[in-house]
N, C-alpha and C positions, 0 to 999 in steps of 0.2 A: 217678128214679135211686136206684140202691142206694146208702147211704151207707156209706164205707169204715170199718172199726172197725180204729183204730190202736192200736199198743202201749200208747200213754198211756192211750186210752179203756178198753182190757181191764184196765189195772193197777187204774184207778180204781174199776171195777167190783167189784173184789175188796178193795178197802181200805175201813177204816171211815171215818166222817166227818172224825174227828180227825185222819187220816192226811192225807186230801184236802186238808187246810187248810195243809198242809206246803208252802211256796213254795218257789222256785228257790235264793233266797238262803239257805235254811236248810239247803241239802245239804251245806255244810262243816261242820255241827254234828253233834256224837255222837249226837242224836234220830235221826239217819238208820239207825241199826240196831239201836236198842233197841226199836222198835215189832215187830221179827220173832223169831220162836221160835227159842230154840237146838235144835241136833239133841239128841234125849233119849239119856240114859245106854244105854236098851236098844238103841236103834239103833246107837249107837256100839259097843257091846258084841257086836249081829249081826255088824258089819262086821268086827270082830276074827277073828272065828270061823271064817269061810270066805271063799268067791267074792264077788265085787260087781262093779258096772258103773259106769263113767264115762263122761261126753259130752266130747268135745273141738269147738270150732268158732271160727272167726275170719273175720276179713276180708270183713264183713259189716255192713250193707246198703250197696251201692254205688248203689240207684237205688230211685225211688220205690215201684215194684211189689214189689221186694225188703223195704224197710222197711215197707210196709203190709200185705203178703202172705205172701212167703216167709219172714222172720223170726219172724213169728206162727205160721206154719205149723210152721217147726223148733223152736219152744218147745212148742208143743203136743204135737210129737212127743216130745219128749225128756221132758216131763212125763206123758206115758202109759206110760213105761217106768221101772221102779225103779231111778234112778240114787243113788248115794252122794254124787256132785256132779257139776259140769262146770266147765271151763275155757274162757273166751274168751281168745285167743291175740293178739289186738289189731286195731286198723284198725276202728272203727266206722263207717267211710268211705272214700270213694274218695279218690284223690291230690289230685284238683281237686274243687272244688264244682261243682254243677250248676247253671247257670242257669236258672231258671224251676221249679226242684224244689218241692214242696210240704211235703217233709220237710226236716228240717235237713242240710245237707251241707257246710257251713264249718265251721270250728273254734271254733263260738259256743258258750255255755253250753248253749243248746238241744240241740244235739248231745249233750252230755253227758247231759242230762235225760232226752232219750229213751232213750240208752243203760243209763242206770240203771234205767230203767222195764223194758227187755228183761230185765235180770239179775234184777229182784226179780218177774217174772212167773213165773222158774223154781221149781219146788217144793223141790227139792233146793239144798244150798248150792251159790251160783254164784262162782266166781274169776273174775279179768280180771288180765292184765298189760296194759299200755300198747302201741299201735303206732307207727309213724313219723307214719302220717296223723294220728293223733289229736294229735300234738304236734309232732314234729321239722318235720314238712313245714308246719306252721301258719303260717309265716312267708312262704310263697308268696303273692302278691297275690291267685291265684284263690281263696285260703283266707281271706282276711280280712287278710292281712298282720301277723297275732299276733306278738309274742315268744314264741319257742318254749318257751324255759324258764318263762315264765310261765303257759303251758298246760299244761305238765307238773305245776307247782305247784298248778295248778286242780284238774286231774286227782286228785291226792294229796289235795285238800281233800273233793271230791267222792265218790271212791271209796276212799279208803284213810285215813278219819279217825278208824277205830277197829282194833281187832285182829280183826274178825269180817268173816266173807265177805259177799256180797250173798245175794240169794235169800230164799223165804219161809220157809225154815229156815237158820239160820246156823251157822258152822264157825268155833271161835276159832282163831287163826293164830299162829304166831311172825312177829314183825314185825323187820326191819333198821332200826334208828335211822336217822334222816333220808332214807334211800331207802325210804319205807314201803310202796311198791309191791312190794317184795323180800319174799316171804312164805316160810313153810314150814309144812307139816303132815303129819300122818301117819294113814293108815286103813289097818287090816289089815296091820299090820307092814310097810308100804310108806311111803317118804319122799318127798314131793312138795314142790317149790319152783318159785317164779316168780321169773324174772330180767329187769331192763329192758335187753334187747338190742335195737337198734333197727336197721331198714333205712336207707337213706341213708347208707350208710357209717358207720353207728352216730353219727352227727351230725357227721361230719367233710367232709362235701360238700355240696353243693346250694346253695341261696339264700344263706343265712348259716351256713355251718359254726361251730361252737363248741368248739374243742380243749380249753379248760380243762373245760367241761362234760363232755365226752366221758371225758376224763383221770380225774375225781373218779368219775364213774359206772361206769366201766369197772373201776377199783381197787376200787369197791365191790360190783360184780357177782362179782368174782373172788374176794374175802372171802367174801361170803355163798355162793357155789357151795363153796368150801373147807370152811365151816364147816358146811355141810349135809351134806357126805359124811362127815366128821368125826362128824355126830351120828347120821349111819345107821347107820356103824361102831359108836357106842357103844349103839345101840339094838338092833342085831344085825338091821336091816332087811332082808327079803329081796330090794328092789329098790330103784331112786330113778328117780322121774322128773322131768325138767326142762322147763318150759314158756316160752318166751319168744317174740317176734315174729319177729325177722328170721331169713331164711335167709342164714347167713354164707358159704355156698360151703363145698365140702368137697374137691374134686379138680378135674379138667381137663375136665369131662364136661359140664357143665350151662350153657353159655353164655347159653341164652335165658331163665334163670331165677334165675340167683345168681353172684355174683361167682367167677372163678376162682382157684385156688389149688393150689399144688404139694402134693399129699396127703402128703408126707414132712415138709417143711420148714414146711408151712401158711401160707407167704408168698403173698399175692395176686399175680396176674401180669397181670390186665388193666387196661384203662385206663377212665376214667371216659366214660358214655355221651354223645354228641353232645348230649343234652338237657341236662345238667348245664351249669351257667353256667361252672365252670371246665373243661367239657371241652375237648378230649379227652387231657388229660394223664394220666399214670399214676394209677391211682386210689389216693387214701389208703387204707390199710389199718385198718379198725376194729375187726378181729376176732382178728388173729394170737395177739397175746398171751393174750387169754381162751381162744381155742382149743387153745393149747399148754397152758394150766393145765387145760382141760377134759379133755384127752387124759391127763394125768398122773394126775387122779384116776379117770378111768374105769378105767385099768389096775390101779391099785392098789386099787379097790373089788372088781373080778373079778366080781360080781355082776351081773344086768341092770340096764342104765340106759337108759331112753327118753328120748329129746330131742324135744319136740314143737315146732314153729313153723308159723307161716303164711307170708305175705308174698309167696309165689310162686302161690299159688292152684292148687295141682294135688296132688290127694290122691295120696299114695303113702306107702309102708311099706319101709324099704331100710336097708343098712349101708354107708355112704361112708364111714366113718372109718377111717384106717390108721394103724399106727405109725411111727416114724421109718426103719424099714427097709421100709416098703411092705406090712406084714403086717396084713389087716384085724383091727379089735378086734371079735371075736366077740360080746363081751356087750354092745354099742352097738347101737341101734336108733333110726334117725331117723323121726319121725312127721310128713308134713306135711299139715295140714288143708286142704280143698277150697277154700275161699273162693268170692269172686263171680266169676262169668262175665258180668257186666253189659254187657261189651262184644259179648257175643252178641246182646244185645237180649232175654234171658229172664230167667226167675225160677228158677234153676238155684242153689238153696239149701240144702245138705245138711250133714250132722256127720258125725263118726266116733265110734263106741262103742268103748269098750275094755273089756275083761273081764280082771278082775284075780283071780288065784289066788296068792297067797302061797305057797303049798304045791307049785306046780309048778315045772317047771324053767326056764322062760321068765318065768313069773310074768305077764307082759302078752299078750293075742292083741287083734288089732283088726278091726273090720267097718264098713265104709262103710254108712251110713244114708241112703237115698235116700228123702226125705220124700215120700210120696205124693201130697199136695198141691200139690207144687213139680216134679212130673215133667213137663216140656216136650216131649221128642222122642217118648216113647213113652208112650202114657196108662197109668195104673195100670188091673190086670186087674179 
């Protein structure tokens, strides 16, 4: 039988003996990022002077075949291209753990270790923003019945204990105090930021909703977003890209994939799904105040704003954001990463490549990357 090469094995092959001796308990220590080289000054200057490309991915892996084959293929594909950095927009696992899985699928530390290995297999700086499957939904019995906030704090220790990215080259970022997963960085006169915005009503519904946690984090998200737009203005940035996990819903057209909301008032209009323990009452709205603040900033900024999220597992690029009178915000583009289609029983694992030209009118252009080794319906030519 051919032995499967897992992400952990691949990573160990690239590490020195001293690095391989670092145990799981040491992941929370600053040593985590001190073993990886910083992006060189020459590389940074090159990015400032012209166009470059970045990679976006998320909602992976959701099965053993994706963990052992799909994601390693995706990472190799990213590494074969000249990327300035990549960002994973949350959910390193499916909503429920998989009985009999040979790879980690509950919210254990082993899942976080596997995920860290993935990020550190990437040659370019690798950023990460958490997803609800990573911590909000960890209180489900099927995920181990963890305390959700404890799991978020564990992610903060493992992934965000220093101001540097993951990846084989590191990039230093600006970090929000306390909410250290919220980050900001600039490449080529473009400002990028991550925000911890979650599915499952942003932690206001499901097994153990936590209003206090939501309120504090939502206020922190809004504050970091406003500060980041202010920083972009002061730096005369050509554009802003925001990366989060949740699909908050934008209008009344997306009933199968996102909350429904009035596009003018941004108030949520639908009920909780029957699968929710509190359903089918009117859904708590974990996004309205955040979206209202976002709309104000987008309009005031005037220049291109890209909003990247996962959560719905359906790759698309569109303009769903309207102002209070129903006019489309022309400078706003939503970018949804493809995510897993494990429910179809296949290895459909892909990513999105973004070409960035700060001197162009729209700054960002997008290209779906179908990984040759992950094609399932139509074999590669």
